[in-house]
KEKE-745793 format. One record per residue: residue in three letters; x, y, z of N, C-alpha, C in turn. Coordinates in steps of 0.2 Angstrom, whole numbers, padded with zeros to 4 digits, always signed. Atoms other than C-alpha are relative to their C-alpha. Layout:
! KEKE-745793
alaXYZXYZXYZ ...
This chain:
! KEKE-745793
met+0001+0007-0002-0201+0003-0105+0002-0005-0005 tyr-0001+0005+0006-0200-0005-0122+0007+0001-0003 arg-0006-0001+0003-0183+0003-0126+0006-0003+0004 asn-0006+0003-0003-0166-0005-0123+0005+0006-0001 asp-0005-0005+0001-0155+0010-0119+0006-0002+0005 pro-0006+0002-0004-0137+0010-0111+0000+0004+0006 ile-0001-0005-0005-0141+0023-0098+0000-0004+0007 val+0000+0004-0007-0145+0011-0083+0006-0004+0001 pro-0006+0004-0001-0131-0001-0087+0006+0004+0001 thr-0005-0004-0001-0119+0013-0088+0001+0003+0007 phe+0001-0002-0007-0125+0020-0072+0002-0006+0005 ala-0002+0005-0004-0123+0003-0064+0008-0002+0000 leu-0007+0000+0000-0105+0002-0070+0004+0005+0004 ile-0003-0006-0003-0101+0019-0063-0001-0002+0008 leu+0001+0002-0007-0109+0013-0046+0004-0005+0002 ala-0004+0006-0002-0099-0003-0046+0007+0003+0001 ala-0007-0003-0001-0083+0007-0049+0000+0004+0007 gly+0000-0003-0007-0088+0018-0034+0000-0004+0006 leu+0000+0004-0006-0091+0004-0023+0006-0004+0001 phe-0006+0003-0001-0075-0004-0027+0005+0005+0003 tyr-0005-0005-0002-0066+0012-0024-0001+0002+0008 met+0001-0001-0007-0075+0014-0007+0003-0006+0004 ala-0003+0006-0004-0069-0004-0002+0007+0002+0000 tyr-0008-0002+0000-0051+0002-0007+0001+0005+0006 leu-0001-0005-0005-0053+0018+0004-0002-0003+0007 asp+0001+0003-0006-0060+0007+0018+0006-0003+0003 gly-0006+0003-0002-0045-0003+0018+0006+0004+0002 leu-0005-0005-0002-0034+0012+0018-0001+0003+0007 his+0002-0003-0006-0044+0019+0033+0002-0005+0006 ile-0002+0005-0005-0042+0002+0042+0008+0000+0001 ala-0008+0000-0001-0023+0002+0039+0002+0006+0003 arg-0002-0006-0004-0022+0020+0045-0001-0001+0008 leu+0002+0001-0007-0031+0015+0061+0005-0005+0004 leu-0004+0005-0003-0021+0000+0064+0008+0001+0000 gly-0007-0001+0000-0004+0006+0059+0003-0004-0005 his-0002+0005+0005-0002-0008+0046-0005-0003-0004 thr+0005+0002+0005-0011-0016+0032-0002-0007+0003 pro+0002+0006-0002-0021-0031+0039+0000-0005-0006 gln+0000+0005+0005-0020-0048+0030-0007-0002-0003 glu+0007+0002+0002-0039-0051+0030-0004+0006-0002 leu+0005-0005+0002-0053-0041+0022-0005+0001+0006 ser+0005-0002-0005-0066-0032+0034-0007-0002-0003 val+0006+0001+0002-0084-0036+0033-0003+0005-0005 gly+0003-0006+0004-0088-0019+0026+0003+0000-0007 gln-0003+0001+0006-0075-0022+0012-0003-0005-0004 ile+0003+0006+0004-0083-0039+0007-0007+0002-0002 gly+0007-0002+0002-0100-0031+0007+0000+0005-0006 leu+0000-0005+0005-0095-0017-0004+0002-0003-0007 met-0002+0003+0006-0086-0028-0016-0005-0005-0003 ala+0005+0004+0002-0100-0040-0017-0006+0004-0004 phe+0005-0005+0003-0113-0026-0021+0003+0003-0007 gly-0003-0003+0006-0100-0019-0033+0000-0005-0006 gly+0000+0005+0005-0098-0036-0042-0007-0001-0003 val+0006+0000+0003-0117-0037-0044-0002+0005-0005 phe+0001-0005+0004-0118-0020-0051+0004+0000-0007 leu-0005+0001+0006-0103-0024-0063-0003-0005-0004 leu+0003+0005+0004-0112-0039-0069-0006+0002-0003 tyr+0006-0002+0003-0128-0031-0072+0001+0005-0005 gly-0002-0005+0005-0120-0016-0081+0003-0004-0006 leu-0003+0003+0006-0110-0028-0092-0005-0004-0004 ile+0005+0004+0003-0125-0039-0096-0005+0005-0004 gly+0004-0005+0003-0135-0023-0100+0003+0003-0007 leu-0003-0003+0006-0122-0016-0112+0001-0005-0005 val+0000+0005+0005-0120-0032-0121-0007-0001-0003 ser+0007+0000+0003-0139-0033-0123-0001+0006-0005 tyr+0001-0005+0004-0139-0016-0130+0004+0000-0007 trp-0005+0001+0006-0124-0020-0142-0003-0005-0005 leu+0003+0005+0004-0133-0036-0148-0006+0002-0003 glu+0007+0000+0002-0151-0031-0149-0001+0007-0003 gly+0002-0007+0003-0150-0012-0153-0005+0003+0005 val+0004-0004-0004-0161+0001-0146-0007-0003+0001 glu+0007+0002+0000-0178-0006-0150+0000-0007-0004 leu+0001+0006+0004-0183-0024-0155-0006+0001-0005 arg+0005+0000+0005-0193-0025-0171-0002-0007-0002 pro+0002+0006+0001-0204-0039-0174+0001-0003-0007 gly-0002+0003+0007-0200-0051-0189+0006-0003+0000 arg-0007+0004+0001-0185-0060-0196+0005+0005-0002 his-0006-0004+0001-0168-0052-0196+0005-0004-0003 phe-0005+0004+0003-0155-0058-0208+0007+0005+0000 pro-0006-0003-0001-0137-0053-0205+0003+0003-0007 thr-0003-0002+0006-0128-0042-0218+0007-0002-0001 pro-0007+0003+0001-0112-0050-0225+0005+0006+0001 ser-0005-0004-0001-0096-0041-0220+0007-0003+0001 thr-0007+0003-0001-0077-0044-0220+0003+0001+0007 ala-0003-0002-0006-0073-0035-0204-0001-0005+0006 pro+0001+0004-0005-0081-0047-0192+0003-0007-0001 val-0004+0006+0001-0073-0062-0201+0007+0001+0002 ala-0007-0001-0002-0056-0054-0199+0001+0000+0007 val+0000-0001-0007-0059-0050-0181-0001-0007+0003 gly+0001+0007-0002-0065-0068-0179+0006-0005-0001 val-0007+0003+0002-0049-0075-0187+0005+0002+0005 ile-0005-0002-0004-0038-0065-0176-0002-0002+0007 leu+0002+0003-0007-0048-0070-0160+0001-0008+0000 val-0001+0007+0000-0047-0088-0165+0008-0002+0001 leu-0007+0001-0001-0028-0087-0167+0002+0002+0007 leu-0002-0002-0007-0027-0078-0150-0003-0006+0005 leu+0003+0005-0004-0038-0092-0143+0004-0006+0000 thr-0005+0005+0001-0026-0105-0150+0006+0001+0004 ala-0006-0001-0004-0011-0097-0142-0001+0000+0007 leu+0001+0001-0008-0019-0095-0125-0001-0007+0002 ser+0001+0007-0002-0025-0113-0125+0007-0004+0000 gly-0007+0004-0001-0007-0119-0129+0004+0003+0006 phe-0004-0002-0006+0000-0108-0116-0003-0003+0007 phe+0003+0003-0006-0013-0115-0103+0002-0007+0000 val-0002+0006+0000-0008-0132-0108+0007-0001+0002 arg-0008+0000-0002+0011-0128-0106+0000+0002+0008 leu+0000-0001-0007+0007-0121-0089-0002-0006+0004 ile+0002+0006-0004-0002-0137-0083+0006-0005-0001 val-0006+0004+0001+0013-0147-0090+0005+0002+0005 tyr-0005-0003-0004+0025-0136-0081-0001-0001+0007 ser+0001+0001-0008+0016-0137-0064+0000-0008+0001 ala+0000+0007-0002+0015-0156-0066+0007-0003+0000 gln-0007+0002+0000+0034-0158-0070+0004+0003+0006 thr-0004-0003-0005+0041-0146-0057-0003+0000+0007 gly+0003-0001-0007+0028-0146-0043-0002+0007+0002 his+0002-0007-0001+0027-0127-0044-0007+0001-0003 asn+0006-0001+0003+0009-0123-0047-0002+0008+0000 pro+0002-0008+0000+0006-0104-0052-0008+0000-0001 ala+0007+0000+0001-0013-0105-0049-0003+0007-0002 trp+0002-0007+0002-0015-0086-0051+0001+0001-0008 leu-0001-0001+0007-0008-0087-0068-0004-0005-0004 gln+0005+0004+0003-0018-0102-0073-0007+0003+0000 gly+0007-0003+0000-0034-0093-0068+0000+0006-0004 leu+0000-0005+0004-0029-0078-0077+0000-0002-0007 val+0001+0002+0007-0026-0087-0093-0006-0003-0002 phe+0007+0003+0001-0042-0097-0091-0005+0005-0001 gly+0004-0006+0000-0051-0081-0088+0000+0004-0007 ala-0001-0003+0007-0044-0074-0104-0003-0004-0005 ile+0003+0004+0005-0049-0089-0114-0007+0000+0000 ser+0008+0000-0001-0067-0088-0107-0002+0007-0003 leu+0002-0007+0003-0068-0069-0112+0001+0000-0008 val-0001+0000+0008-0061-0073-0130-0006-0004-0003 val+0005+0004+0003-0074-0087-0132-0007+0004+0001 ala+0006-0004+0000-0088-0075-0126+0000+0005-0005 thr+0000-0005+0005-0082-0062-0138-0002-0003-0007 leu+0001+0003+0006-0082-0074-0152-0008-0002-0001 leu+0007+0002+0000-0100-0080-0147-0004+0006-0002 gly+0004-0006+0002-0106-0062-0147+0001+0003-0007 ile-0001-0002+0007-0098-0058-0164-0004-0004-0004 tyr+0004+0004+0004-0107-0073-0171-0007+0002+0001 lys+0007-0002-0001-0124-0068-0163-0001+0006-0004 lys+0001-0007+0003-0122-0050-0169+0000+0000-0008 tyr-0002+0000+0007-0115-0053-0187-0002-0006-0004 phe+0001+0006+0004-0119-0070-0192-0007-0004+0001 gly+0005+0004-0002-0134-0077-0183-0007+0004-0002 arg+0007-0003+0002-0152-0075-0190-0004+0000+0006 asp+0005-0001-0006-0165-0068-0177-0007+0000-0003 glu+0007-0001+0001-0183-0069-0176-0003+0003+0006 val+0003-0003-0006-0192-0057-0164-0008-0001-0001 val+0007+0002-0001-0209-0063-0159-0003+0004+0005 thr+0003-0005-0005-0221-0051-0150-0007-0003+0002 glu+0006+0002-0003-0237-0054-0140-0005+0006-0001 glu+0005-0006+0000-0253-0044-0140+0000+0004+0006 glu+0000-0005-0005-0254-0029-0129-0005-0003+0006 lys+0005+0002-0005-0270-0036-0120+0001-0007+0001 ser+0000+0007-0002-0268-0051-0110-0007-0002+0002 his+0006+0002-0002-0282-0062-0104-0001+0000+0008 phe+0001-0001-0007-0280-0057-0086-0004+0006+0002 pro+0005-0006-0001-0293-0045-0078+0004+0006+0002 trp-0003-0006-0002-0280-0033-0072+0005+0002-0005 
């Protein structure tokens, strides 16, 4: 109960992959029954993908928590140990972030000049920018941020 292990989040990721695969198989089954692939998703596919998304998010949050906090939280102050590798990875990620941001601005200017709006590409680049920023924040929290773990007493003042 007090341990932070990766078993449950890993199982949630496997379950999410299974649900997404079931939604894919459901689409193949519908296409086989109709003789062609329908343009819209079925209610079953939407439900399977929604639950798969929930389990995917839960699994990713659990694995990031395991990576940041470790197996067990220890009370007290924790100071980061200096290292060169996180700094090098951070510099590379900042350069990647700069390149992605410039490309995103060029996409916006291109769509304003030509009237052709590749929204899927803009969303893909913005999603990549968001993931790089989240990775940078995770690296900062893990390798540069000072933490203080505060615990409470085991016995609370409630009668149960």
